[in-house]
C-alpha positions as CSV (number, residue, x, y, z in Angstrom):
1,M,90.7,115.7,182.2
2,A,86.9,115.3,182.5
3,S,85.6,113.9,185.7
4,P,83.3,110.8,185.8
5,S,80.3,113.1,186.4
6,E,81.2,115.2,183.3
7,W,81.5,112.0,181.2
8,F,78.1,110.9,182.5
9,A,76.6,114.3,181.6
10,G,78.3,114.2,178.2
11,A,76.5,110.9,177.5
12,R,73.3,113.0,177.9
13,P,71.3,110.5,180.0
14,R,68.2,112.5,179.5
15,T,68.1,111.3,175.9
16,L,67.9,107.7,177.0
17,P,64.1,107.5,177.0
18,A,64.4,107.7,173.2
19,A,66.4,104.5,173.4
20,V,64.2,102.7,175.9
21,S,60.9,103.6,174.4
22,P,61.2,101.8,171.0
23,V,62.4,98.6,172.7
24,L,59.5,98.7,175.1
25,A,57.0,99.3,172.4
26,G,58.5,96.6,170.1
27,T,58.7,94.1,172.9
28,A,55.1,94.7,173.8
29,V,54.0,94.0,170.2
30,A,56.1,90.8,170.3
31,A,54.3,89.8,173.5
32,W,50.9,90.5,172.0
33,A,52.0,88.2,169.1
34,D,53.0,85.5,171.6
35,G,56.7,85.9,170.6
36,F,58.2,87.5,173.7
37,V,61.8,86.4,174.4
38,W,63.2,88.2,177.4
39,W,66.9,87.8,176.7
40,K,66.5,89.1,173.2
41,A,64.5,92.1,174.5
42,L,67.5,92.8,176.9
43,L,70.0,92.6,174.0
44,A,67.8,94.9,171.9
45,L,67.8,97.3,174.8
46,A,71.6,97.1,175.1
47,V,71.9,97.9,171.3
48,S,69.5,100.8,171.5
49,M,71.0,102.4,174.6
50,A,74.6,101.9,173.4
51,L,73.8,103.5,170.0
52,Q,72.1,106.4,171.8
53,V,75.2,107.1,173.9
54,A,77.5,106.6,170.9
55,V,75.5,109.1,168.9
56,N,75.7,111.6,171.8
57,Y,79.5,111.3,172.1
58,A,79.9,111.3,168.3
59,N,77.9,114.5,168.1
60,D,79.9,116.0,170.9
61,Y,83.1,115.2,169.1
62,S,82.1,116.3,165.6
63,D,80.3,119.5,166.7
64,G,83.1,120.3,169.0
65,I,85.9,120.1,166.5
66,R,83.8,122.2,164.1
67,G,83.2,124.9,166.7
68,T,79.4,124.5,166.6
69,D,79.3,124.1,170.4
70,D,81.4,127.2,171.2
71,D,78.4,129.2,172.2
72,R,75.8,126.5,173.2
73,V,72.6,127.1,175.1
74,G,71.9,123.5,176.1
75,P,73.7,120.9,178.2
76,M,77.4,121.0,178.6
77,R,79.5,119.4,175.8
78,L,82.8,117.7,176.6
79,V,84.8,119.0,173.6
80,G,83.1,122.4,173.3
81,S,83.7,123.1,177.0
82,G,87.3,121.9,176.9
83,A,86.5,119.3,179.6
84,A,87.8,116.4,177.4
85,T,90.0,116.2,174.4
86,P,88.4,115.4,171.0
87,G,90.4,112.1,170.8
88,A,89.0,110.9,174.2
89,V,85.5,111.7,173.2
90,R,85.9,110.0,169.8
91,R,87.2,106.9,171.6
92,A,84.2,106.9,174.0
93,A,81.9,107.0,170.9
94,F,83.7,104.1,169.3
95,L,83.5,102.1,172.6
96,A,79.8,102.6,172.7
97,F,79.5,101.6,169.1
98,G,81.4,98.5,169.9
99,V,79.0,97.5,172.7
100,A,76.1,98.0,170.4
101,G,77.9,95.9,167.7
102,V,78.6,93.0,170.0
103,A,75.0,92.8,171.3
104,G,73.7,93.2,167.8
105,L,75.9,90.3,166.5
106,V,74.4,88.0,169.1
107,L,70.9,89.0,168.0
108,A,71.8,88.4,164.4
109,A,73.4,85.0,165.1
110,T,70.3,83.9,166.9
111,T,67.8,85.4,164.5
112,A,69.0,86.2,160.9
113,W,72.4,87.2,159.6
114,W,71.0,89.9,157.4
115,L,70.5,91.9,160.6
116,V,74.2,92.5,160.6
117,A,73.8,94.8,157.5
118,V,71.0,96.7,159.4
119,G,73.3,97.1,162.4
120,L,76.1,98.4,160.2
121,L,73.8,100.9,158.6
122,C,72.7,102.1,162.0
123,I,76.3,102.7,163.1
124,V,77.2,104.5,159.8
125,A,74.0,106.7,160.1
126,A,74.9,107.5,163.7
127,W,78.4,108.6,162.9
128,F,77.6,110.7,159.9
129,Y,74.8,112.6,161.6
130,T,77.4,115.2,162.4
131,G,80.6,113.4,161.3
132,G,82.4,113.4,158.1
133,S,82.9,116.1,155.5
134,A,79.1,116.4,154.7
135,P,77.1,115.5,157.8
136,Y,73.5,115.0,157.0
137,G,72.5,116.6,160.3
138,Y,73.8,119.9,158.9
139,L,71.7,119.4,155.8
140,G,68.3,119.2,157.4
141,L,68.0,115.4,157.3
142,G,68.4,114.7,161.0
143,E,64.7,114.3,161.7
144,V,64.3,111.8,158.8
145,M,67.1,109.6,160.1
146,V,65.8,109.8,163.7
147,F,62.4,108.6,162.5
148,V,63.9,105.8,160.4
149,F,66.4,104.5,163.0
150,F,64.9,105.3,166.4
151,G,61.4,104.7,165.1
152,L,61.0,102.2,162.3
153,V,64.2,100.2,162.6
154,A,64.3,100.1,166.4
155,V,60.6,99.2,167.0
156,I,60.1,96.8,164.1
157,G,63.5,95.3,164.7
158,T,62.8,94.7,168.4
159,T,59.6,92.9,167.5
160,Y,61.1,90.9,164.7
161,V,64.1,89.5,166.6
162,Q,61.7,88.1,169.2
163,A,58.5,87.1,167.2
164,E,60.4,86.6,163.9
165,S,57.3,87.7,162.1
166,W,55.9,90.9,160.5
167,E,53.3,92.6,162.6
168,W,51.4,95.7,161.4
169,A,51.1,96.8,165.0
170,A,54.9,97.1,165.1
171,L,54.8,99.5,162.2
172,Y,52.1,101.7,163.8
173,A,54.0,101.7,167.1
174,A,57.2,102.6,165.2
175,V,55.4,105.6,163.7
176,G,54.3,106.8,167.1
177,I,57.7,106.4,168.7
178,G,59.5,107.8,165.7
179,A,57.3,110.9,165.7
180,L,58.0,111.7,169.3
181,A,61.8,111.0,168.8
182,C,61.7,113.5,166.0
183,A,59.8,115.9,168.2
184,I,62.7,115.8,170.7
185,L,65.1,116.8,167.9
186,V,62.8,119.4,166.5
187,A,62.6,121.1,169.9
188,N,66.3,120.9,170.3
189,N,67.0,122.4,166.9
190,L,64.3,125.1,167.4
191,R,66.2,126.2,170.5
192,D,69.5,126.2,168.6
193,I,68.4,128.1,165.5
194,P,70.4,131.3,166.3
195,T,73.6,129.5,167.1
196,D,73.2,127.0,164.2
197,V,72.7,129.8,161.8
198,A,75.9,131.4,163.0
199,A,77.8,128.1,162.7
200,G,76.4,127.4,159.2
201,K,74.5,124.4,160.4
202,R,71.5,124.1,158.1
203,T,69.2,121.9,160.3
204,L,65.6,121.4,159.3
205,A,64.6,124.0,161.9
206,V,66.9,126.5,160.2
207,R,65.5,125.7,156.8
208,L,61.8,125.9,158.0
209,G,62.2,128.9,160.2
210,D,60.8,129.5,163.7
211,R,57.1,129.5,163.0
212,R,56.9,126.5,160.7
213,T,59.2,124.5,163.1
214,R,56.7,125.1,165.9
215,A,54.0,123.8,163.6
216,L,56.0,120.7,162.8
217,Y,56.4,120.0,166.5
218,L,52.6,120.1,167.0
219,L,52.1,117.9,163.9
220,L,54.5,115.2,165.3
221,V,52.7,115.1,168.6
222,L,49.4,114.7,166.8
223,A,50.9,111.9,164.6
224,A,51.9,110.1,167.7
225,A,48.4,110.3,169.0
226,A,47.0,109.0,165.7
227,A,49.5,106.1,166.0
228,V,48.0,105.1,169.3
229,V,44.6,104.7,167.7
230,A,46.2,102.6,164.8
231,V,47.9,100.3,167.3
232,A,44.6,99.9,169.2
233,A,42.8,99.0,166.0
234,A,45.3,96.4,165.1
235,T,45.5,94.8,168.6
236,T,43.2,95.7,171.5
237,W,41.2,98.8,172.1
238,W,42.6,98.9,175.6
239,A,45.8,100.3,174.0
240,L,43.9,103.6,173.7
241,V,45.1,104.3,177.3
242,G,48.3,105.2,175.4
243,L,46.7,108.6,174.7
244,G,47.6,109.4,178.3
245,F,51.0,110.5,176.9
246,L,49.2,113.7,176.0
247,V,49.1,114.7,179.7
248,V,52.8,115.5,179.4
249,G,52.9,116.1,175.7
250,A,50.2,118.8,175.8
251,R,52.3,120.8,178.3
252,A,55.3,120.7,175.9
253,V,53.0,121.7,173.0
254,R,51.8,124.7,174.9
255,T,55.3,125.8,175.7
256,V,56.4,125.5,172.0
257,Q,53.3,127.2,170.6
258,G,53.6,129.9,173.3
259,G,56.8,131.1,171.7
260,A,59.4,130.0,174.2
261,T,63.0,130.4,173.0
262,G,66.5,129.6,174.1
263,P,66.6,128.2,177.7
264,G,62.8,128.3,177.8
265,L,62.7,125.4,175.4
266,I,65.0,123.1,177.5
267,P,62.1,121.7,179.6
268,V,60.4,120.8,176.4
269,L,63.1,118.3,175.6
270,Q,62.6,116.5,178.9
271,Q,58.8,116.7,178.6
272,T,58.9,115.2,175.1
273,G,61.2,112.4,176.3
274,V,58.9,111.6,179.1
275,A,55.9,111.7,176.7
276,E,57.6,109.2,174.5
277,L,58.4,106.9,177.4
278,L,54.8,107.2,178.6
279,W,53.5,106.5,175.0
280,A,55.5,103.3,175.0
281,A,54.6,102.2,178.6
282,L,50.9,103.0,178.4
283,V,50.5,101.2,175.0
284,A,52.7,98.3,176.1
285,A,50.7,97.4,179.3
286,P,47.5,96.4,177.6
287,L,49.3,94.6,174.7
288,V,51.3,92.5,177.2
289,I,48.2,91.7,179.2
290,A,46.3,90.8,176.0
291,G,49.2,88.7,174.7
């Protein structure tokens, strides 16, 4: 039976910046548009974090029963390591999905009921990333879905449930956050190319190959930088302080472009997560002040 510390590690807390960042960015845009609602921001954060934990447990379960994690380089997995049974990990994933669902229902009831359909789509996408008979994460579509759900949907949705209006700045912020969320997955899949090939997991990194995957990582970081400029143009030029994320992001780029492999890429995951959180925080501060 897994210990509490193993369950905590299995939730992969280092991935949580990818859940906090879109809510922070979306809330900042809502504040700039004079639409900040603190309790809706907290509910959006609960939805985002619960979905992130649910995805992590769901991936642990699905990859574990397929044997993908039998020879893993990265963090410990509950099923793959034998620390927890597949059924227990699946129940943990469903519990996290339930938390996200309850918080999402409250947001929908107080904003617009069509948001229920968006929430259901998020849960389905989260489960079938590695779940089901034809998981899209095994087909090279993981980065697309991360961009859509942890970028576009999360940021724009957070802004909308508070301001209840369309804001172009939310779209630009969503592109920046989504690009860095994708970069986390790209770095993860770059590291796992050898084991994914052996397991028959055709991620985008496997399809592109080592060299082009490293180029994609650089492109995503540059896209995030361009998104800062777009947000600043749509709101206040003080938002350009968001380019400070490159202090950390540039270190991660140097590691990736320097040819690091295997365990050498693990720090890149953390650095990219920190860069994403910095992007959101540094862009958010001037938007909140201006709003």
